[in-house]
mmCIF file of the N, C-alpha and C atoms, coordinates in Angstrom:
data_MODEL
# 
_entry.id   MODEL 
# 
loop_
_atom_site.group_PDB 
_atom_site.id 
_atom_site.type_symbol 
_atom_site.label_atom_id 
_atom_site.label_alt_id 
_atom_site.label_comp_id 
_atom_site.label_asym_id 
_atom_site.label_entity_id 
_atom_site.label_seq_id 
_atom_site.pdbx_PDB_ins_code 
_atom_site.Cartn_x 
_atom_site.Cartn_y 
_atom_site.Cartn_z 
_atom_site.occupancy 
_atom_site.B_iso_or_equiv 
_atom_site.pdbx_formal_charge 
_atom_site.auth_seq_id 
_atom_site.auth_comp_id 
_atom_site.auth_asym_id 
_atom_site.auth_atom_id 
_atom_site.pdbx_PDB_model_num 
ATOM 1   N N  . MET A 1 1  ? 1.130  -0.706 -0.215  1.00 0.00 ? 1  MET A N  1 
ATOM 2   C CA . MET A 1 1  ? -0.602 0.046  -0.004  1.00 0.00 ? 1  MET A CA 1 
ATOM 3   C C  . MET A 1 1  ? 0.911  1.240  0.264   1.00 0.00 ? 1  MET A C  1 
ATOM 4   N N  . GLY A 1 2  ? 0.343  2.499  -0.116  1.00 0.00 ? 2  GLY A N  1 
ATOM 5   C CA . GLY A 1 2  ? 0.921  3.398  -0.399  1.00 0.00 ? 2  GLY A CA 1 
ATOM 6   C C  . GLY A 1 2  ? 1.957  3.936  -1.826  1.00 0.00 ? 2  GLY A C  1 
ATOM 7   N N  . ASN A 1 3  ? 2.066  2.806  -2.788  1.00 0.00 ? 3  ASN A N  1 
ATOM 8   C CA . ASN A 1 3  ? 2.614  2.899  -4.231  1.00 0.00 ? 3  ASN A CA 1 
ATOM 9   C C  . ASN A 1 3  ? 1.369  3.739  -4.894  1.00 0.00 ? 3  ASN A C  1 
ATOM 10  N N  . LYS A 1 4  ? 2.268  4.506  -5.907  1.00 0.00 ? 4  LYS A N  1 
ATOM 11  C CA . LYS A 1 4  ? 1.549  5.603  -6.271  1.00 0.00 ? 4  LYS A CA 1 
ATOM 12  C C  . LYS A 1 4  ? 1.571  5.018  -7.838  1.00 0.00 ? 4  LYS A C  1 
ATOM 13  N N  . LEU A 1 5  ? 0.018  4.875  -8.352  1.00 0.00 ? 5  LEU A N  1 
ATOM 14  C CA . LEU A 1 5  ? -0.068 4.271  -9.641  1.00 0.00 ? 5  LEU A CA 1 
ATOM 15  C C  . LEU A 1 5  ? 0.274  5.140  -10.733 1.00 0.00 ? 5  LEU A C  1 
ATOM 16  N N  . GLY A 1 6  ? 0.824  4.976  -12.191 1.00 0.00 ? 6  GLY A N  1 
ATOM 17  C CA . GLY A 1 6  ? 0.764  5.955  -12.921 1.00 0.00 ? 6  GLY A CA 1 
ATOM 18  C C  . GLY A 1 6  ? 2.127  5.805  -13.360 1.00 0.00 ? 6  GLY A C  1 
ATOM 19  N N  . ARG A 1 7  ? 2.268  6.741  -14.964 1.00 0.00 ? 7  ARG A N  1 
ATOM 20  C CA . ARG A 1 7  ? 3.846  6.991  -15.027 1.00 0.00 ? 7  ARG A CA 1 
ATOM 21  C C  . ARG A 1 7  ? 4.544  7.991  -14.291 1.00 0.00 ? 7  ARG A C  1 
ATOM 22  N N  . ARG A 1 8  ? 5.617  7.739  -14.419 1.00 0.00 ? 8  ARG A N  1 
ATOM 23  C CA . ARG A 1 8  ? 6.850  8.829  -13.246 1.00 0.00 ? 8  ARG A CA 1 
ATOM 24  C C  . ARG A 1 8  ? 7.107  9.555  -14.178 1.00 0.00 ? 8  ARG A C  1 
ATOM 25  N N  . ARG A 1 9  ? 6.818  10.955 -13.705 1.00 0.00 ? 9  ARG A N  1 
ATOM 26  C CA . ARG A 1 9  ? 8.110  12.039 -14.070 1.00 0.00 ? 9  ARG A CA 1 
ATOM 27  C C  . ARG A 1 9  ? 9.604  11.857 -14.813 1.00 0.00 ? 9  ARG A C  1 
ATOM 28  N N  . GLN A 1 10 ? 9.527  12.121 -15.483 1.00 0.00 ? 10 GLN A N  1 
ATOM 29  C CA . GLN A 1 10 ? 11.196 12.424 -16.258 1.00 0.00 ? 10 GLN A CA 1 
ATOM 30  C C  . GLN A 1 10 ? 12.058 13.142 -15.528 1.00 0.00 ? 10 GLN A C  1 
ATOM 31  N N  . LEU A 1 11 ? 13.118 12.961 -15.070 1.00 0.00 ? 11 LEU A N  1 
ATOM 32  C CA . LEU A 1 11 ? 13.874 14.233 -14.593 1.00 0.00 ? 11 LEU A CA 1 
ATOM 33  C C  . LEU A 1 11 ? 14.024 15.158 -15.934 1.00 0.00 ? 11 LEU A C  1 
ATOM 34  N N  . VAL A 1 12 ? 14.306 16.281 -15.104 1.00 0.00 ? 12 VAL A N  1 
ATOM 35  C CA . VAL A 1 12 ? 14.540 17.738 -16.575 1.00 0.00 ? 12 VAL A CA 1 
ATOM 36  C C  . VAL A 1 12 ? 15.949 17.293 -16.629 1.00 0.00 ? 12 VAL A C  1 
ATOM 37  N N  . VAL A 1 13 ? 16.450 18.045 -17.789 1.00 0.00 ? 13 VAL A N  1 
ATOM 38  C CA . VAL A 1 13 ? 18.110 18.155 -17.917 1.00 0.00 ? 13 VAL A CA 1 
ATOM 39  C C  . VAL A 1 13 ? 18.442 19.573 -17.817 1.00 0.00 ? 13 VAL A C  1 
ATOM 40  N N  . GLU A 1 14 ? 19.410 19.410 -17.006 1.00 0.00 ? 14 GLU A N  1 
ATOM 41  C CA . GLU A 1 14 ? 20.037 21.292 -16.191 1.00 0.00 ? 14 GLU A CA 1 
ATOM 42  C C  . GLU A 1 14 ? 19.845 22.019 -17.144 1.00 0.00 ? 14 GLU A C  1 
ATOM 43  N N  . LYS A 1 15 ? 20.426 21.563 -18.464 1.00 0.00 ? 15 LYS A N  1 
ATOM 44  C CA . LYS A 1 15 ? 20.609 23.003 -19.247 1.00 0.00 ? 15 LYS A CA 1 
ATOM 45  C C  . LYS A 1 15 ? 19.421 23.492 -19.903 1.00 0.00 ? 15 LYS A C  1 
ATOM 46  N N  . TYR A 1 16 ? 18.174 22.696 -19.537 1.00 0.00 ? 16 TYR A N  1 
ATOM 47  C CA . TYR A 1 16 ? 16.644 23.457 -19.932 1.00 0.00 ? 16 TYR A CA 1 
ATOM 48  C C  . TYR A 1 16 ? 16.293 23.996 -19.117 1.00 0.00 ? 16 TYR A C  1 
ATOM 49  N N  . THR A 1 17 ? 17.297 24.066 -18.001 1.00 0.00 ? 17 THR A N  1 
ATOM 50  C CA . THR A 1 17 ? 16.685 25.318 -16.460 1.00 0.00 ? 17 THR A CA 1 
ATOM 51  C C  . THR A 1 17 ? 16.806 26.648 -16.651 1.00 0.00 ? 17 THR A C  1 
ATOM 52  N N  . SER A 1 18 ? 17.267 26.982 -17.625 1.00 0.00 ? 18 SER A N  1 
ATOM 53  C CA . SER A 1 18 ? 17.583 28.278 -18.012 1.00 0.00 ? 18 SER A CA 1 
ATOM 54  C C  . SER A 1 18 ? 16.422 28.702 -19.332 1.00 0.00 ? 18 SER A C  1 
ATOM 55  N N  . PRO A 1 19 ? 16.925 30.260 -19.586 1.00 0.00 ? 19 PRO A N  1 
ATOM 56  C CA . PRO A 1 19 ? 16.489 30.862 -21.221 1.00 0.00 ? 19 PRO A CA 1 
ATOM 57  C C  . PRO A 1 19 ? 17.610 30.086 -21.646 1.00 0.00 ? 19 PRO A C  1 
ATOM 58  N N  . GLN A 1 20 ? 16.929 29.759 -23.030 1.00 0.00 ? 20 GLN A N  1 
ATOM 59  C CA . GLN A 1 20 ? 17.797 29.406 -24.372 1.00 0.00 ? 20 GLN A CA 1 
ATOM 60  C C  . GLN A 1 20 ? 18.146 30.446 -25.244 1.00 0.00 ? 20 GLN A C  1 
ATOM 61  N N  . GLY A 1 21 ? 18.156 31.660 -24.830 1.00 0.00 ? 21 GLY A N  1 
ATOM 62  C CA . GLY A 1 21 ? 18.562 33.172 -25.695 1.00 0.00 ? 21 GLY A CA 1 
ATOM 63  C C  . GLY A 1 21 ? 17.600 33.450 -27.075 1.00 0.00 ? 21 GLY A C  1 
ATOM 64  N N  . LEU A 1 22 ? 16.394 33.113 -26.966 1.00 0.00 ? 22 LEU A N  1 
ATOM 65  C CA . LEU A 1 22 ? 15.595 33.233 -27.890 1.00 0.00 ? 22 LEU A CA 1 
ATOM 66  C C  . LEU A 1 22 ? 14.718 34.668 -27.243 1.00 0.00 ? 22 LEU A C  1 
ATOM 67  N N  . TYR A 1 23 ? 14.729 35.004 -26.171 1.00 0.00 ? 23 TYR A N  1 
ATOM 68  C CA . TYR A 1 23 ? 13.512 36.233 -25.575 1.00 0.00 ? 23 TYR A CA 1 
ATOM 69  C C  . TYR A 1 23 ? 15.012 37.019 -24.752 1.00 0.00 ? 23 TYR A C  1 
ATOM 70  N N  . GLN A 1 24 ? 14.491 37.985 -24.563 1.00 0.00 ? 24 GLN A N  1 
ATOM 71  C CA . GLN A 1 24 ? 15.368 39.176 -23.647 1.00 0.00 ? 24 GLN A CA 1 
ATOM 72  C C  . GLN A 1 24 ? 14.706 38.633 -22.136 1.00 0.00 ? 24 GLN A C  1 
ATOM 73  N N  . HIS A 1 25 ? 15.999 38.242 -21.217 1.00 0.00 ? 25 HIS A N  1 
ATOM 74  C CA . HIS A 1 25 ? 15.204 38.271 -19.853 1.00 0.00 ? 25 HIS A CA 1 
ATOM 75  C C  . HIS A 1 25 ? 15.956 38.744 -18.983 1.00 0.00 ? 25 HIS A C  1 
ATOM 76  N N  . LYS A 1 26 ? 15.896 40.221 -19.241 1.00 0.00 ? 26 LYS A N  1 
ATOM 77  C CA . LYS A 1 26 ? 16.132 40.928 -18.116 1.00 0.00 ? 26 LYS A CA 1 
ATOM 78  C C  . LYS A 1 26 ? 15.754 40.796 -16.867 1.00 0.00 ? 26 LYS A C  1 
ATOM 79  N N  . ASP A 1 27 ? 14.250 40.702 -17.118 1.00 0.00 ? 27 ASP A N  1 
ATOM 80  C CA . ASP A 1 27 ? 13.282 40.774 -15.676 1.00 0.00 ? 27 ASP A CA 1 
ATOM 81  C C  . ASP A 1 27 ? 13.043 39.262 -15.330 1.00 0.00 ? 27 ASP A C  1 
ATOM 82  N N  . VAL A 1 28 ? 14.221 38.258 -15.162 1.00 0.00 ? 28 VAL A N  1 
ATOM 83  C CA . VAL A 1 28 ? 13.570 36.935 -15.511 1.00 0.00 ? 28 VAL A CA 1 
ATOM 84  C C  . VAL A 1 28 ? 14.401 36.747 -14.098 1.00 0.00 ? 28 VAL A C  1 
ATOM 85  N N  . ASP A 1 29 ? 14.100 36.059 -12.995 1.00 0.00 ? 29 ASP A N  1 
ATOM 86  C CA . ASP A 1 29 ? 14.841 35.529 -11.870 1.00 0.00 ? 29 ASP A CA 1 
ATOM 87  C C  . ASP A 1 29 ? 15.013 34.045 -12.421 1.00 0.00 ? 29 ASP A C  1 
ATOM 88  N N  . ILE A 1 30 ? 16.403 34.189 -12.178 1.00 0.00 ? 30 ILE A N  1 
ATOM 89  C CA . ILE A 1 30 ? 16.638 32.916 -12.955 1.00 0.00 ? 30 ILE A CA 1 
ATOM 90  C C  . ILE A 1 30 ? 16.605 31.527 -12.212 1.00 0.00 ? 30 ILE A C  1 
ATOM 91  N N  . LYS A 1 31 ? 17.396 31.865 -10.607 1.00 0.00 ? 31 LYS A N  1 
ATOM 92  C CA . LYS A 1 31 ? 16.874 31.015 -9.576  1.00 0.00 ? 31 LYS A CA 1 
ATOM 93  C C  . LYS A 1 31 ? 15.066 30.679 -9.231  1.00 0.00 ? 31 LYS A C  1 
ATOM 94  N N  . LYS A 1 32 ? 14.572 31.450 -9.515  1.00 0.00 ? 32 LYS A N  1 
ATOM 95  C CA . LYS A 1 32 ? 12.957 31.182 -9.269  1.00 0.00 ? 32 LYS A CA 1 
ATOM 96  C C  . LYS A 1 32 ? 12.560 30.095 -10.444 1.00 0.00 ? 32 LYS A C  1 
ATOM 97  N N  . LEU A 1 33 ? 12.814 30.510 -12.021 1.00 0.00 ? 33 LEU A N  1 
ATOM 98  C CA . LEU A 1 33 ? 12.567 30.023 -12.829 1.00 0.00 ? 33 LEU A CA 1 
ATOM 99  C C  . LEU A 1 33 ? 12.937 28.351 -12.990 1.00 0.00 ? 33 LEU A C  1 
ATOM 100 N N  . ARG A 1 34 ? 14.144 28.375 -12.586 1.00 0.00 ? 34 ARG A N  1 
ATOM 101 C CA . ARG A 1 34 ? 14.543 27.033 -12.285 1.00 0.00 ? 34 ARG A CA 1 
ATOM 102 C C  . ARG A 1 34 ? 14.058 25.775 -11.246 1.00 0.00 ? 34 ARG A C  1 
ATOM 103 N N  . GLU A 1 35 ? 13.624 26.682 -9.920  1.00 0.00 ? 35 GLU A N  1 
ATOM 104 C CA . GLU A 1 35 ? 12.540 25.744 -8.916  1.00 0.00 ? 35 GLU A CA 1 
ATOM 105 C C  . GLU A 1 35 ? 11.518 25.143 -9.727  1.00 0.00 ? 35 GLU A C  1 
ATOM 106 N N  . LEU A 1 36 ? 10.684 26.987 -10.096 1.00 0.00 ? 36 LEU A N  1 
ATOM 107 C CA . LEU A 1 36 ? 9.360  26.496 -10.846 1.00 0.00 ? 36 LEU A CA 1 
ATOM 108 C C  . LEU A 1 36 ? 9.340  25.278 -11.689 1.00 0.00 ? 36 LEU A C  1 
ATOM 109 N N  . ILE A 1 37 ? 10.384 25.090 -12.788 1.00 0.00 ? 37 ILE A N  1 
ATOM 110 C CA . ILE A 1 37 ? 10.544 24.031 -13.631 1.00 0.00 ? 37 ILE A CA 1 
ATOM 111 C C  . ILE A 1 37 ? 10.892 22.845 -13.087 1.00 0.00 ? 37 ILE A C  1 
ATOM 112 N N  . LEU A 1 38 ? 11.907 22.785 -11.949 1.00 0.00 ? 38 LEU A N  1 
ATOM 113 C CA . LEU A 1 38 ? 12.003 21.443 -11.464 1.00 0.00 ? 38 LEU A CA 1 
ATOM 114 C C  . LEU A 1 38 ? 10.961 21.131 -10.377 1.00 0.00 ? 38 LEU A C  1 
ATOM 115 N N  . GLU A 1 39 ? 10.098 22.023 -9.927  1.00 0.00 ? 39 GLU A N  1 
ATOM 116 C CA . GLU A 1 39 ? 8.879  21.290 -9.267  1.00 0.00 ? 39 GLU A CA 1 
ATOM 117 C C  . GLU A 1 39 ? 7.665  21.424 -10.314 1.00 0.00 ? 39 GLU A C  1 
ATOM 118 N N  . PHE A 1 40 ? 7.804  21.275 -11.787 1.00 0.00 ? 40 PHE A N  1 
ATOM 119 C CA . PHE A 1 40 ? 7.058  20.972 -12.869 1.00 0.00 ? 40 PHE A CA 1 
ATOM 120 C C  . PHE A 1 40 ? 6.123  21.784 -12.617 1.00 0.00 ? 40 PHE A C  1 
ATOM 121 N N  . LYS A 1 41 ? 6.224  23.126 -12.353 1.00 0.00 ? 41 LYS A N  1 
ATOM 122 C CA . LYS A 1 41 ? 5.040  23.512 -12.602 1.00 0.00 ? 41 LYS A CA 1 
ATOM 123 C C  . LYS A 1 41 ? 5.304  24.799 -13.698 1.00 0.00 ? 41 LYS A C  1 
ATOM 124 N N  . LEU A 1 42 ? 6.068  24.411 -14.299 1.00 0.00 ? 42 LEU A N  1 
ATOM 125 C CA . LEU A 1 42 ? 6.809  25.413 -15.847 1.00 0.00 ? 42 LEU A CA 1 
ATOM 126 C C  . LEU A 1 42 ? 7.460  24.130 -16.692 1.00 0.00 ? 42 LEU A C  1 
ATOM 127 N N  . ALA A 1 43 ? 7.017  24.668 -17.764 1.00 0.00 ? 43 ALA A N  1 
ATOM 128 C CA . ALA A 1 43 ? 7.247  23.900 -18.911 1.00 0.00 ? 43 ALA A CA 1 
ATOM 129 C C  . ALA A 1 43 ? 8.900  24.518 -19.051 1.00 0.00 ? 43 ALA A C  1 
ATOM 130 N N  . PRO A 1 44 ? 10.283 23.185 -19.278 1.00 0.00 ? 44 PRO A N  1 
ATOM 131 C CA . PRO A 1 44 ? 11.617 23.662 -19.390 1.00 0.00 ? 44 PRO A CA 1 
ATOM 132 C C  . PRO A 1 44 ? 11.770 24.422 -20.543 1.00 0.00 ? 44 PRO A C  1 
ATOM 133 N N  . CYS A 1 45 ? 13.027 25.063 -20.516 1.00 0.00 ? 45 CYS A N  1 
ATOM 134 C CA . CYS A 1 45 ? 13.263 26.267 -21.572 1.00 0.00 ? 45 CYS A CA 1 
ATOM 135 C C  . CYS A 1 45 ? 13.864 25.371 -22.805 1.00 0.00 ? 45 CYS A C  1 
ATOM 136 N N  . TYR A 1 46 ? 13.091 24.369 -23.910 1.00 0.00 ? 46 TYR A N  1 
ATOM 137 C CA . TYR A 1 46 ? 13.566 24.270 -24.637 1.00 0.00 ? 46 TYR A CA 1 
ATOM 138 C C  . TYR A 1 46 ? 14.158 24.892 -25.883 1.00 0.00 ? 46 TYR A C  1 
ATOM 139 N N  . PRO A 1 47 ? 15.198 24.832 -26.671 1.00 0.00 ? 47 PRO A N  1 
ATOM 140 C CA . PRO A 1 47 ? 15.670 25.509 -28.056 1.00 0.00 ? 47 PRO A CA 1 
ATOM 141 C C  . PRO A 1 47 ? 14.607 25.424 -28.814 1.00 0.00 ? 47 PRO A C  1 
ATOM 142 N N  . GLY A 1 48 ? 14.626 26.943 -29.076 1.00 0.00 ? 48 GLY A N  1 
ATOM 143 C CA . GLY A 1 48 ? 13.345 26.573 -30.717 1.00 0.00 ? 48 GLY A CA 1 
ATOM 144 C C  . GLY A 1 48 ? 13.809 26.154 -31.822 1.00 0.00 ? 48 GLY A C  1 
ATOM 145 N N  . ASP A 1 49 ? 13.224 26.234 -32.751 1.00 0.00 ? 49 ASP A N  1 
ATOM 146 C CA . ASP A 1 49 ? 13.706 25.417 -34.059 1.00 0.00 ? 49 ASP A CA 1 
ATOM 147 C C  . ASP A 1 49 ? 13.467 26.774 -35.071 1.00 0.00 ? 49 ASP A C  1 
ATOM 148 N N  . GLU A 1 50 ? 14.952 26.954 -35.827 1.00 0.00 ? 50 GLU A N  1 
ATOM 149 C CA . GLU A 1 50 ? 14.717 27.858 -36.440 1.00 0.00 ? 50 GLU A CA 1 
ATOM 150 C C  . GLU A 1 50 ? 14.595 27.453 -37.967 1.00 0.00 ? 50 GLU A C  1 
ATOM 151 N N  . ASP A 1 51 ? 14.525 26.540 -38.266 1.00 0.00 ? 51 ASP A N  1 
ATOM 152 C CA . ASP A 1 51 ? 13.552 25.942 -39.505 1.00 0.00 ? 51 ASP A CA 1 
ATOM 153 C C  . ASP A 1 51 ? 12.425 26.409 -40.048 1.00 0.00 ? 51 ASP A C  1 
ATOM 154 N N  . GLU A 1 52 ? 11.982 26.767 -40.864 1.00 0.00 ? 52 GLU A N  1 
ATOM 155 C CA . GLU A 1 52 ? 10.846 27.133 -41.284 1.00 0.00 ? 52 GLU A CA 1 
ATOM 156 C C  . GLU A 1 52 ? 9.937  25.893 -41.184 1.00 0.00 ? 52 GLU A C  1 
ATOM 157 N N  . CYS A 1 53 ? 8.762  26.395 -40.510 1.00 0.00 ? 53 CYS A N  1 
ATOM 158 C CA . CYS A 1 53 ? 7.559  25.006 -41.099 1.00 0.00 ? 53 CYS A CA 1 
ATOM 159 C C  . CYS A 1 53 ? 6.627  24.835 -42.260 1.00 0.00 ? 53 CYS A C  1 
ATOM 160 N N  . THR A 1 54 ? 6.954  24.149 -42.920 1.00 0.00 ? 54 THR A N  1 
ATOM 161 C CA . THR A 1 54 ? 6.346  24.431 -44.059 1.00 0.00 ? 54 THR A CA 1 
ATOM 162 C C  . THR A 1 54 ? 5.207  23.046 -43.822 1.00 0.00 ? 54 THR A C  1 
ATOM 163 N N  . ARG A 1 55 ? 3.809  23.905 -44.107 1.00 0.00 ? 55 ARG A N  1 
ATOM 164 C CA . ARG A 1 55 ? 2.570  22.797 -44.057 1.00 0.00 ? 55 ARG A CA 1 
ATOM 165 C C  . ARG A 1 55 ? 2.001  22.600 -45.327 1.00 0.00 ? 55 ARG A C  1 
ATOM 166 N N  . ASP A 1 56 ? 1.662  21.921 -46.026 1.00 0.00 ? 56 ASP A N  1 
ATOM 167 C CA . ASP A 1 56 ? 0.326  21.777 -47.193 1.00 0.00 ? 56 ASP A CA 1 
ATOM 168 C C  . ASP A 1 56 ? -1.071 21.654 -46.604 1.00 0.00 ? 56 ASP A C  1 
ATOM 169 N N  . LEU A 1 57 ? -1.484 22.508 -47.112 1.00 0.00 ? 57 LEU A N  1 
ATOM 170 C CA . LEU A 1 57 ? -2.917 22.967 -46.514 1.00 0.00 ? 57 LEU A CA 1 
ATOM 171 C C  . LEU A 1 57 ? -3.696 22.885 -47.259 1.00 0.00 ? 57 LEU A C  1 
# 
């Protein structure tokens, strides 16, 4: 008893706990951002894709 059912959360890679350079982040508290990401309250800061996405409509 006491076991949790369901899937386990994956750990966040350390490099994705800080901004990746896409946006200006002068007013961002990096320590608070990292804390919220590690608590799974915010999504990790994955790098953006510079390639154009083309879709057939």
